[in-house]
C-alpha positions as CSV (number, residue, x, y, z in Angstrom):
1,X,25.3,20.3,13.0
2,X,22.9,21.9,15.1
3,X,21.1,23.8,12.7
4,X,20.6,20.6,10.5
5,X,19.0,18.2,13.5
6,X,15.8,21.7,12.3
7,X,16.0,20.2,9.3
8,X,16.3,16.4,9.3
9,X,13.7,14.3,8.2
10,X,13.4,12.3,5.0
11,X,11.2,15.0,3.4
12,X,13.9,17.2,2.9
13,X,16.2,15.0,1.3
14,X,17.1,14.8,-2.4
15,X,16.3,11.0,-2.7
16,X,13.0,11.3,-1.1
17,X,10.0,10.2,-4.0
18,X,6.6,10.6,-3.4
19,X,5.2,7.5,-5.6
20,X,1.4,7.6,-6.4
21,X,-0.1,4.1,-7.2
22,X,-3.4,2.4,-7.4
23,X,-2.9,0.7,-3.9
24,X,-2.2,5.1,-2.9
25,X,0.5,6.8,-2.4
26,X,3.6,5.1,-0.4
27,X,7.0,7.3,0.2
28,X,10.3,5.9,-0.9
29,X,14.2,6.8,-0.2
30,X,15.9,5.7,-4.1
31,X,19.0,5.4,-2.4
32,X,18.6,2.9,0.1
33,X,14.9,1.6,-2.2
34,X,13.3,1.6,1.4
35,X,10.0,2.9,1.8
36,X,10.2,5.6,4.5
37,X,7.7,8.5,5.6
38,X,8.4,12.2,5.6
39,X,8.9,12.0,9.3
40,X,12.4,9.4,9.6
41,X,15.7,10.0,9.4
42,X,18.5,8.6,7.6
43,X,22.4,8.7,8.4
44,X,22.8,9.3,4.5
45,X,20.5,12.3,5.0
46,X,21.6,14.8,1.9
47,X,19.0,18.5,2.2
48,X,17.9,19.6,-0.9
49,X,19.8,23.0,-2.2
50,X,16.8,24.8,-0.6
51,X,16.2,23.6,2.6
52,X,20.7,24.6,2.3
53,X,20.0,27.8,1.7
54,X,17.5,27.9,4.2
55,X,20.1,26.5,6.4
56,X,22.7,28.9,6.0
57,X,20.1,32.0,5.8
58,X,19.5,31.2,9.3
59,X,23.4,30.6,10.4
60,X,24.2,34.3,9.4
61,X,23.6,37.0,11.7
62,X,21.2,39.6,11.4
63,X,22.0,42.3,10.4
């Protein structure tokens, strides 16, 4: 799926979490429990509903 590659990153996944603490902001994958970065990619990527709609809209031919 070529279109997915344009969107595929942790920040667009349903499991991406931003955690603010005393030591600053950290990013975590709630599924894998890994600390991550917004631009990282894992094979378990599940796009958010907003990203799915955007991908679908871009796949439709122009009318």
